[in-house]
C-alpha positions as a LaTeX table, in Angstrom:
\begin{tabular}{lrrr}
\hline
Residue & $x$ (\AA) & $y$ (\AA) & $z$ (\AA) \\
\hline
Unk1 & $-40.99$ & $-14.58$ & 6.69 \\
Unk2 & $-38.83$ & $-14.51$ & 9.82 \\
Unk3 & $-36.83$ & $-11.48$ & 10.91 \\
Unk4 & $-33.46$ & $-11.28$ & 12.59 \\
Unk5 & $-31.35$ & $-8.57$ & 14.20 \\
Unk6 & $-28.78$ & $-7.16$ & 11.79 \\
Unk7 & $-25.77$ & $-7.54$ & 14.05 \\
Unk8 & $-25.89$ & $-4.83$ & 16.68 \\
Unk9 & $-27.32$ & $-2.11$ & 14.46 \\
Unk10 & $-30.77$ & $-2.38$ & 16.07 \\
Unk11 & $-32.36$ & $-2.97$ & 12.65 \\
Unk12 & $-34.61$ & $-6.00$ & 12.10 \\
Unk13 & $-34.32$ & $-7.57$ & 8.65 \\
Unk14 & $-35.95$ & $-10.48$ & 6.86 \\
Unk15 & $-34.07$ & $-13.77$ & 6.63 \\
Unk16 & $-34.28$ & $-13.43$ & 2.85 \\
Unk17 & $-32.68$ & $-10.31$ & 1.40 \\
Unk18 & $-33.63$ & $-9.32$ & $-2.15$ \\
Unk19 & $-30.48$ & $-8.87$ & $-4.22$ \\
Unk20 & $-30.85$ & $-6.71$ & $-7.33$ \\
Unk21 & $-27.68$ & $-7.41$ & $-9.30$ \\
Unk22 & $-29.75$ & $-8.93$ & $-12.10$ \\
Unk23 & $-31.97$ & $-5.84$ & $-12.49$ \\
Unk24 & $-30.83$ & $-3.73$ & $-15.41$ \\
Unk25 & $-28.76$ & $-4.29$ & $-18.53$ \\
Unk26 & $-26.77$ & $-7.20$ & $-17.08$ \\
Unk27 & $-29.89$ & $-9.25$ & $-16.33$ \\
Unk28 & $-33.43$ & $-7.97$ & $-16.79$ \\
Unk29 & $-33.56$ & $-4.63$ & $-18.68$ \\
Unk30 & $-37.36$ & $-4.27$ & $-18.28$ \\
Unk31 & $-37.71$ & $-1.71$ & $-15.48$ \\
Unk32 & $-41.42$ & $-2.26$ & $-15.01$ \\
Unk33 & $-40.94$ & $-6.03$ & $-14.68$ \\
Unk34 & $-38.17$ & $-5.50$ & $-12.12$ \\
Unk35 & $-40.36$ & $-3.12$ & $-10.12$ \\
Unk36 & $-43.09$ & $-5.77$ & $-10.03$ \\
Unk37 & $-40.57$ & $-8.32$ & $-8.73$ \\
Unk38 & $-39.49$ & $-5.94$ & $-5.96$ \\
Unk39 & $-43.12$ & $-5.26$ & $-5.00$ \\
Unk40 & $-43.86$ & $-9.00$ & $-4.96$ \\
Unk41 & $-40.88$ & $-9.56$ & $-2.64$ \\
Unk42 & $-42.10$ & $-6.84$ & $-0.29$ \\
Unk43 & $-45.59$ & $-8.33$ & $-0.32$ \\
Unk44 & $-44.09$ & $-11.70$ & 0.68 \\
Unk45 & $-42.54$ & $-10.13$ & 3.79 \\
Unk46 & $-39.04$ & $-9.29$ & 2.57 \\
Unk47 & $-38.00$ & $-5.93$ & 4.03 \\
Unk48 & $-34.29$ & $-6.03$ & 3.14 \\
Unk49 & $-33.01$ & $-4.98$ & $-0.32$ \\
Unk50 & $-29.38$ & $-5.03$ & $-1.42$ \\
Unk51 & $-27.96$ & $-3.30$ & $-4.47$ \\
Unk52 & $-24.70$ & $-1.61$ & $-5.53$ \\
Unk53 & $-23.65$ & 1.41 & $-7.54$ \\
Unk54 & $-21.79$ & $-0.76$ & $-10.07$ \\
Unk55 & $-24.72$ & $-3.08$ & $-10.86$ \\
Unk56 & $-25.48$ & $-2.26$ & $-14.50$ \\
Unk57 & $-23.56$ & 1.02 & $-14.01$ \\
Unk58 & $-26.13$ & 2.45 & $-11.60$ \\
Unk59 & $-29.23$ & 1.20 & $-13.40$ \\
Unk60 & $-30.07$ & $-1.26$ & $-10.63$ \\
Unk61 & $-30.12$ & 1.53 & $-8.06$ \\
Unk62 & $-32.42$ & 3.56 & $-10.31$ \\
Unk63 & $-34.85$ & 0.62 & $-10.58$ \\
Unk64 & $-34.85$ & 0.13 & $-6.82$ \\
Unk65 & $-35.51$ & 3.83 & $-6.34$ \\
Unk66 & $-38.56$ & 3.64 & $-8.62$ \\
Unk67 & $-39.90$ & 0.57 & $-6.80$ \\
Unk68 & $-39.59$ & 2.10 & $-3.33$ \\
Unk69 & $-41.52$ & 5.29 & $-3.99$ \\
Unk70 & $-44.19$ & 5.38 & $-1.32$ \\
Unk71 & $-42.74$ & 2.34 & 0.47 \\
Unk72 & $-39.30$ & 3.58 & 1.51 \\
Unk73 & $-39.98$ & 3.66 & 5.26 \\
Unk74 & $-40.80$ & $-0.05$ & 5.29 \\
Unk75 & $-37.50$ & $-1.16$ & 3.77 \\
Unk76 & $-33.97$ & $-1.60$ & 5.08 \\
Unk77 & $-32.02$ & $-0.47$ & 2.01 \\
Unk78 & $-28.41$ & $-1.47$ & 1.41 \\
Unk79 & $-26.03$ & $-0.46$ & $-1.36$ \\
Unk80 & $-22.29$ & $-0.54$ & $-1.97$ \\
Unk81 & $-19.29$ & 1.46 & $-3.14$ \\
Unk82 & $-15.83$ & 0.55 & $-4.46$ \\
Unk83 & $-15.76$ & $-0.50$ & $-8.11$ \\
Unk84 & $-15.03$ & 1.80 & $-11.06$ \\
Unk85 & $-17.92$ & 4.02 & $-12.08$ \\
Unk86 & $-17.43$ & 5.63 & $-15.46$ \\
Unk87 & $-14.15$ & 6.63 & $-17.05$ \\
Unk88 & $-11.32$ & 8.54 & $-15.44$ \\
Unk89 & $-9.19$ & 8.41 & $-12.34$ \\
Unk90 & $-10.42$ & 8.60 & $-8.73$ \\
Unk91 & $-13.82$ & 7.16 & $-9.59$ \\
Unk92 & $-13.39$ & 3.97 & $-7.58$ \\
Unk93 & $-11.85$ & 2.60 & $-4.40$ \\
Unk94 & $-12.34$ & 3.33 & $-0.73$ \\
Unk95 & $-10.88$ & 6.83 & $-0.42$ \\
Unk96 & $-12.64$ & 9.75 & 1.26 \\
Unk97 & $-12.62$ & 11.61 & $-2.05$ \\
Unk98 & $-14.50$ & 8.90 & $-3.91$ \\
Unk99 & $-16.88$ & 7.76 & $-1.15$ \\
Unk100 & $-18.13$ & 11.32 & $-0.53$ \\
Unk101 & $-18.95$ & 11.61 & $-4.25$ \\
Unk102 & $-20.29$ & 8.07 & $-4.65$ \\
Unk103 & $-22.76$ & 8.25 & $-1.77$ \\
Unk104 & $-24.36$ & 11.35 & $-3.26$ \\
Unk105 & $-24.67$ & 9.60 & $-6.62$ \\
Unk106 & $-26.30$ & 6.57 & $-4.98$ \\
Unk107 & $-28.72$ & 8.73 & $-2.99$ \\
Unk108 & $-29.78$ & 10.45 & $-6.21$ \\
Unk109 & $-30.25$ & 7.22 & $-8.16$ \\
Unk110 & $-32.11$ & 5.58 & $-5.27$ \\
Unk111 & $-34.30$ & 8.68 & $-4.88$ \\
Unk112 & $-33.90$ & 8.61 & $-1.10$ \\
Unk113 & $-32.56$ & 10.87 & 1.63 \\
Unk114 & $-30.71$ & 8.11 & 3.45 \\
Unk115 & $-29.16$ & 4.67 & 3.02 \\
Unk116 & $-29.69$ & 2.19 & 5.84 \\
Unk117 & $-26.58$ & 0.10 & 5.19 \\
Unk118 & $-23.69$ & 1.43 & 3.10 \\
Unk119 & $-21.14$ & $-1.27$ & 2.29 \\
Unk120 & $-17.57$ & $-1.16$ & 1.05 \\
Unk121 & $-17.74$ & $-3.64$ & $-1.83$ \\
Unk122 & $-14.15$ & $-4.92$ & $-1.64$ \\
Unk123 & $-10.91$ & $-4.08$ & 0.21 \\
Unk124 & $-8.70$ & $-1.37$ & $-1.27$ \\
Unk125 & $-4.97$ & $-1.95$ & $-0.66$ \\
Unk126 & $-4.16$ & 1.61 & $-1.78$ \\
Unk127 & $-6.28$ & 3.24 & 0.94 \\
Unk128 & $-5.65$ & 3.09 & 4.68 \\
Unk129 & $-8.68$ & 1.51 & 6.33 \\
Unk130 & $-8.58$ & 4.37 & 8.88 \\
Unk131 & $-9.36$ & 6.75 & 6.00 \\
Unk132 & $-12.36$ & 4.66 & 4.98 \\
Unk133 & $-13.76$ & 4.24 & 8.50 \\
Unk134 & $-13.35$ & 7.96 & 9.14 \\
Unk135 & $-15.37$ & 9.10 & 6.14 \\
Unk136 & $-18.07$ & 6.48 & 6.74 \\
Unk137 & $-18.42$ & 7.71 & 10.31 \\
Unk138 & $-18.81$ & 11.25 & 9.02 \\
Unk139 & $-21.60$ & 10.09 & 6.68 \\
Unk140 & $-23.43$ & 8.51 & 9.62 \\
Unk141 & $-23.19$ & 11.76 & 11.59 \\
Unk142 & $-24.39$ & 13.69 & 8.53 \\
Unk143 & $-27.48$ & 11.46 & 8.35 \\
Unk144 & $-26.74$ & 10.22 & 4.84 \\
Unk145 & $-26.28$ & 6.61 & 6.01 \\
Unk146 & $-27.49$ & 4.80 & 9.12 \\
Unk147 & $-24.82$ & 2.11 & 9.40 \\
Unk148 & $-21.97$ & 0.75 & 7.31 \\
Unk149 & $-20.37$ & $-2.58$ & 6.58 \\
Unk150 & $-18.13$ & $-4.38$ & 4.13 \\
Unk151 & $-18.41$ & $-7.07$ & 1.49 \\
Unk152 & $-16.13$ & $-10.01$ & 0.69 \\
Unk153 & $-13.41$ & $-8.95$ & 3.12 \\
Unk154 & $-10.98$ & $-11.68$ & 4.21 \\
Unk155 & $-10.96$ & $-12.45$ & 7.92 \\
Unk156 & $-7.63$ & $-10.70$ & 8.45 \\
Unk157 & $-8.99$ & $-7.49$ & 6.88 \\
Unk158 & $-11.99$ & $-7.61$ & 9.22 \\
Unk159 & $-9.72$ & $-7.99$ & 12.25 \\
Unk160 & $-7.48$ & $-5.13$ & 11.09 \\
Unk161 & $-10.49$ & $-2.87$ & 10.53 \\
Unk162 & $-11.89$ & $-3.55$ & 14.00 \\
Unk163 & $-8.53$ & $-3.05$ & 15.67 \\
Unk164 & $-8.04$ & 0.21 & 13.77 \\
Unk165 & $-11.48$ & 1.42 & 14.81 \\
Unk166 & $-10.75$ & 0.66 & 18.45 \\
Unk167 & $-7.27$ & 2.20 & 18.35 \\
Unk168 & $-8.43$ & 5.39 & 16.60 \\
Unk169 & $-11.82$ & 5.68 & 18.34 \\
Unk170 & $-13.66$ & 5.36 & 15.02 \\
Unk171 & $-17.01$ & 3.69 & 14.27 \\
Unk172 & $-16.60$ & 0.18 & 12.90 \\
Unk173 & $-17.96$ & $-2.12$ & 10.25 \\
Unk174 & $-21.27$ & $-3.50$ & 11.51 \\
Unk175 & $-21.86$ & $-6.09$ & 8.79 \\
Unk176 & $-20.05$ & $-8.31$ & 6.33 \\
Unk177 & $-21.43$ & $-9.63$ & 3.03 \\
Unk178 & $-19.50$ & $-12.76$ & 1.98 \\
Unk179 & $-20.18$ & $-15.40$ & $-0.70$ \\
Unk180 & $-21.53$ & $-18.57$ & 0.91 \\
Unk181 & $-23.13$ & $-21.68$ & $-0.52$ \\
Unk182 & $-23.03$ & $-25.46$ & $-0.26$ \\
Unk183 & $-20.30$ & $-25.41$ & $-2.92$ \\
Unk184 & $-18.30$ & $-22.55$ & $-1.37$ \\
Unk185 & $-17.93$ & $-23.06$ & 2.38 \\
Unk186 & $-14.48$ & $-21.57$ & 2.91 \\
Unk187 & $-15.72$ & $-18.72$ & 5.09 \\
Unk188 & $-16.82$ & $-21.20$ & 7.76 \\
Unk189 & $-13.17$ & $-21.48$ & 8.82 \\
Unk190 & $-12.49$ & $-17.80$ & 9.45 \\
Unk191 & $-14.84$ & $-15.07$ & 8.21 \\
Unk192 & $-17.96$ & $-16.33$ & 9.98 \\
Unk193 & $-16.24$ & $-16.95$ & 13.35 \\
Unk194 & $-14.66$ & $-13.48$ & 13.17 \\
Unk195 & $-18.03$ & $-11.91$ & 12.36 \\
Unk196 & $-19.53$ & $-13.65$ & 15.38 \\
Unk197 & $-16.68$ & $-12.50$ & 17.60 \\
Unk198 & $-17.31$ & $-8.85$ & 16.68 \\
Unk199 & $-21.11$ & $-9.06$ & 16.70 \\
Unk200 & $-21.39$ & $-8.33$ & 12.99 \\
Unk201 & $-24.50$ & $-8.96$ & 10.94 \\
Unk202 & $-23.86$ & $-11.26$ & 7.98 \\
Unk203 & $-25.77$ & $-11.15$ & 4.70 \\
Unk204 & $-24.47$ & $-13.85$ & 2.36 \\
Unk205 & $-24.49$ & $-13.71$ & $-1.42$ \\
Unk206 & $-24.69$ & $-16.35$ & $-4.15$ \\
Unk207 & $-26.47$ & $-19.18$ & $-2.29$ \\
Unk208 & $-27.08$ & $-20.77$ & $-5.71$ \\
Unk209 & $-23.33$ & $-20.65$ & $-6.47$ \\
Unk210 & $-23.82$ & $-18.28$ & $-9.43$ \\
Unk211 & $-26.64$ & $-20.50$ & $-10.68$ \\
Unk212 & $-24.81$ & $-23.80$ & $-10.36$ \\
Unk213 & $-27.32$ & $-24.91$ & $-7.71$ \\
Unk214 & $-30.34$ & $-23.81$ & $-9.71$ \\
Unk215 & $-30.87$ & $-27.35$ & $-11.02$ \\
Unk216 & $-30.21$ & $-26.17$ & $-14.55$ \\
Unk217 & $-26.74$ & $-27.69$ & $-14.79$ \\
Unk218 & $-26.52$ & $-31.45$ & $-14.44$ \\
Unk219 & $-23.88$ & $-34.14$ & $-14.90$ \\
Unk220 & $-24.00$ & $-35.50$ & $-18.43$ \\
Unk221 & $-26.35$ & $-32.77$ & $-19.64$ \\
Unk222 & $-25.58$ & $-30.12$ & $-22.22$ \\
Unk223 & $-24.64$ & $-26.72$ & $-20.80$ \\
Unk224 & $-25.34$ & $-23.58$ & $-22.81$ \\
Unk225 & $-22.43$ & $-21.22$ & $-22.19$ \\
Unk226 & $-24.02$ & $-18.39$ & $-24.19$ \\
Unk227 & $-26.93$ & $-17.48$ & $-21.89$ \\
Unk228 & $-27.71$ & $-16.72$ & $-18.25$ \\
Unk229 & $-25.05$ & $-16.87$ & $-15.55$ \\
Unk230 & $-22.98$ & $-19.26$ & $-17.68$ \\
Unk231 & $-22.47$ & $-16.49$ & $-20.24$ \\
Unk232 & $-21.19$ & $-14.12$ & $-17.51$ \\
Unk233 & $-18.69$ & $-16.61$ & $-16.04$ \\
Unk234 & $-18.27$ & $-19.50$ & $-18.52$ \\
Unk235 & $-15.21$ & $-20.89$ & $-16.72$ \\
Unk236 & $-17.46$ & $-21.82$ & $-13.78$ \\
Unk237 & $-19.77$ & $-23.91$ & $-15.96$ \\
Unk238 & $-17.71$ & $-25.30$ & $-18.83$ \\
Unk239 & $-17.76$ & $-29.12$ & $-18.35$ \\
Unk240 & $-14.48$ & $-29.37$ & $-20.26$ \\
Unk241 & $-12.70$ & $-27.73$ & $-17.30$ \\
Unk242 & $-11.73$ & $-30.53$ & $-14.85$ \\
Unk243 & $-12.54$ & $-28.55$ & $-11.71$ \\
Unk244 & $-16.19$ & $-28.28$ & $-12.71$ \\
Unk245 & $-16.63$ & $-32.06$ & $-12.58$ \\
Unk246 & $-16.50$ & $-32.02$ & $-8.76$ \\
Unk247 & $-19.28$ & $-29.42$ & $-8.70$ \\
Unk248 & $-21.44$ & $-31.46$ & $-11.08$ \\
Unk249 & $-20.93$ & $-34.60$ & $-9.01$ \\
Unk250 & $-21.87$ & $-32.70$ & $-5.83$ \\
Unk251 & $-24.99$ & $-31.34$ & $-7.53$ \\
Unk252 & $-26.20$ & $-34.86$ & $-8.33$ \\
Unk253 & $-25.88$ & $-35.87$ & $-4.68$ \\
Unk254 & $-27.60$ & $-32.69$ & $-3.53$ \\
Unk255 & $-30.47$ & $-33.26$ & $-5.95$ \\
Unk256 & $-30.91$ & $-36.72$ & $-4.46$ \\
Unk257 & $-30.96$ & $-35.21$ & $-0.96$ \\
Unk258 & $-33.49$ & $-32.54$ & $-1.98$ \\
Unk259 & $-35.75$ & $-35.11$ & $-3.64$ \\
Unk260 & $-35.72$ & $-37.18$ & $-0.46$ \\
Unk261 & $-36.75$ & $-34.11$ & 1.56 \\
Unk262 & $-39.53$ & $-33.18$ & $-0.83$ \\
Unk263 & $-38.00$ & $-29.84$ & $-1.82$ \\
Unk264 & $-36.20$ & $-28.40$ & $-4.83$ \\
Unk265 & $-32.44$ & $-27.96$ & $-5.14$ \\
Unk266 & $-32.72$ & $-24.12$ & $-5.09$ \\
Unk267 & $-34.84$ & $-24.27$ & $-1.92$ \\
Unk268 & $-32.24$ & $-26.52$ & $-0.30$ \\
Unk269 & $-29.43$ & $-24.21$ & $-1.41$ \\
Unk270 & $-31.05$ & $-21.04$ & $-0.02$ \\
Unk271 & $-31.92$ & $-22.74$ & 3.28 \\
Unk272 & $-28.33$ & $-23.87$ & 3.82 \\
Unk273 & $-26.63$ & $-20.54$ & 4.76 \\
Unk274 & $-29.52$ & $-19.63$ & 7.07 \\
Unk275 & $-28.77$ & $-22.67$ & 9.21 \\
Unk276 & $-25.42$ & $-21.16$ & 10.28 \\
Unk277 & $-25.66$ & $-19.18$ & 13.56 \\
Unk278 & $-23.51$ & $-16.35$ & 12.19 \\
Unk279 & $-25.75$ & $-15.65$ & 9.18 \\
Unk280 & $-28.46$ & $-13.01$ & 9.41 \\
Unk281 & $-29.87$ & $-13.06$ & 5.87 \\
Unk282 & $-29.31$ & $-14.94$ & 2.62 \\
Unk283 & $-29.41$ & $-12.76$ & $-0.48$ \\
Unk284 & $-31.57$ & $-14.12$ & $-3.29$ \\
Unk285 & $-31.01$ & $-12.54$ & $-6.71$ \\
Unk286 & $-33.89$ & $-13.36$ & $-9.08$ \\
Unk287 & $-34.02$ & $-12.11$ & $-12.64$ \\
Unk288 & $-37.66$ & $-13.05$ & $-13.23$ \\
Unk289 & $-40.84$ & $-13.34$ & $-11.22$ \\
Unk290 & $-40.73$ & $-17.11$ & $-11.64$ \\
Unk291 & $-37.28$ & $-17.24$ & $-10.08$ \\
Unk292 & $-38.45$ & $-15.14$ & $-7.14$ \\
Unk293 & $-41.41$ & $-17.46$ & $-6.51$ \\
Unk294 & $-39.19$ & $-20.55$ & $-6.71$ \\
Unk295 & $-36.84$ & $-19.15$ & $-4.08$ \\
Unk296 & $-39.21$ & $-17.62$ & $-1.54$ \\
Unk297 & $-41.49$ & $-20.65$ & $-1.85$ \\
Unk298 & $-39.07$ & $-22.58$ & 0.33 \\
Unk299 & $-38.85$ & $-19.99$ & 3.10 \\
Unk300 & $-40.29$ & $-22.41$ & 5.67 \\
Unk301 & $-37.83$ & $-25.20$ & 4.81 \\
Unk302 & $-35.84$ & $-26.41$ & 7.83 \\
Unk303 & $-32.64$ & $-28.38$ & 7.34 \\
Unk304 & $-32.43$ & $-30.80$ & 10.26 \\
Unk305 & $-29.18$ & $-32.25$ & 11.59 \\
Unk306 & $-29.48$ & $-35.31$ & 9.34 \\
Unk307 & $-29.71$ & $-33.11$ & 6.23 \\
Unk308 & $-26.79$ & $-30.93$ & 7.34 \\
Unk309 & $-24.73$ & $-34.05$ & 8.13 \\
Unk310 & $-25.36$ & $-35.32$ & 4.61 \\
Unk311 & $-24.35$ & $-31.95$ & 3.14 \\
Unk312 & $-21.14$ & $-32.15$ & 5.21 \\
Unk313 & $-20.44$ & $-35.53$ & 3.60 \\
Unk314 & $-20.99$ & $-34.15$ & 0.11 \\
Unk315 & $-18.96$ & $-30.96$ & 0.63 \\
Unk316 & $-16.89$ & $-30.98$ & 3.84 \\
Unk317 & $-17.11$ & $-27.92$ & 6.13 \\
Unk318 & $-14.75$ & $-25.12$ & 5.17 \\
Unk319 & $-14.29$ & $-26.44$ & 1.62 \\
Unk320 & $-14.55$ & $-24.39$ & $-1.56$ \\
Unk321 & $-15.22$ & $-26.38$ & $-4.72$ \\
Unk322 & $-14.57$ & $-23.18$ & $-6.68$ \\
Unk323 & $-13.30$ & $-19.66$ & $-6.02$ \\
Unk324 & $-16.54$ & $-17.83$ & $-5.21$ \\
Unk325 & $-15.35$ & $-14.30$ & $-5.98$ \\
Unk326 & $-14.58$ & $-14.02$ & $-9.67$ \\
Unk327 & $-14.41$ & $-10.20$ & $-9.58$ \\
Unk328 & $-11.57$ & $-9.48$ & $-7.14$ \\
Unk329 & $-8.42$ & $-11.26$ & $-5.99$ \\
Unk330 & $-6.03$ & $-10.16$ & $-3.23$ \\
Unk331 & $-3.12$ & $-8.23$ & $-4.78$ \\
Unk332 & $-0.69$ & $-10.68$ & $-3.14$ \\
Unk333 & $-2.15$ & $-13.39$ & $-5.40$ \\
Unk334 & $-2.98$ & $-11.32$ & $-8.47$ \\
Unk335 & 0.40 & $-9.54$ & $-8.78$ \\
Unk336 & 3.33 & $-11.92$ & $-9.21$ \\
Unk337 & 5.79 & $-9.13$ & $-8.35$ \\
Unk338 & 4.47 & $-9.12$ & $-4.78$ \\
Unk339 & 5.47 & $-12.79$ & $-4.38$ \\
Unk340 & 8.93 & $-12.60$ & $-5.94$ \\
Unk341 & 12.08 & $-11.03$ & $-4.62$ \\
Unk342 & 14.34 & $-9.25$ & $-7.13$ \\
Unk343 & 16.21 & $-11.87$ & $-9.14$ \\
Unk344 & 19.55 & $-11.07$ & $-7.57$ \\
Unk345 & 18.13 & $-11.47$ & $-4.04$ \\
Unk346 & 16.60 & $-14.95$ & $-4.35$ \\
Unk347 & 19.59 & $-17.15$ & $-3.64$ \\
Unk348 & 20.27 & $-18.45$ & $-0.11$ \\
Unk349 & 23.99 & $-17.93$ & $-0.39$ \\
\hline
\end{tabular}
């Protein structure tokens, strides 16, 4: 396993990051089995683990905490805050009030005294980014977190956050965690260049495109929409939806490329983001031991220029064949009222 500098944090992390979204009720509810997967990843040289408070309502963090007992010092541990936790108001978002509470909850579930990388899971249009940067800086000074970053922030939000930090003399986001795969390359046009400009570490999620690049879903084959990732987001897999045809056609071409290289489609998919100079680590999110072995088995795979040129032909640079973030949409797109003037004010004359 190779290691890379996580932006300018001074931390060295493995090129593969173990994602734990599938540990717990949403994926694998067997805690002991999940602990064994985490230990196997550590034994294979992975020293970077990513989780979030909202994964299985905190259960994923609890599993990670169990697995790291006695091995905590060897791991760069990342978690996230933003999404609703439990019922009631003020239990989500990026406010000082919620982050101060949420970090304590995560520390307790993770059974640790500090978090190496604390990430804001999504932007919050109701909270001034200055408020968020201020409280995160306080948590660094208090020793509860070592560094902080963001996840799935549009390029313009990254720029605003960095400008705010500079203007207000606040610490800044050190990392970004965007979705990135052969089928979702939109961030190549803006997010990745911005991250490079500001010296941010980048840990990318969903290299298998929510399982679409696992090799399980093929053109002309039957797709079970009641199990696995397809059950979580059926609209991404249903062959009756026209937009999915382009993904299936791309998969067939990528399978042909992988076969010619002597590797599997998942190995090709995980190697792809690591070829970009802005990317520090690619997050792999296995649910089973077999899935872990199939992903880390291709750690030594190198995509040469010929392979990357062929991928560019299949899915052009900067192209998204689907919207990679099915959880959050910018309010300007999600709320029609933000795109429409009052009826009486729409006419030109």
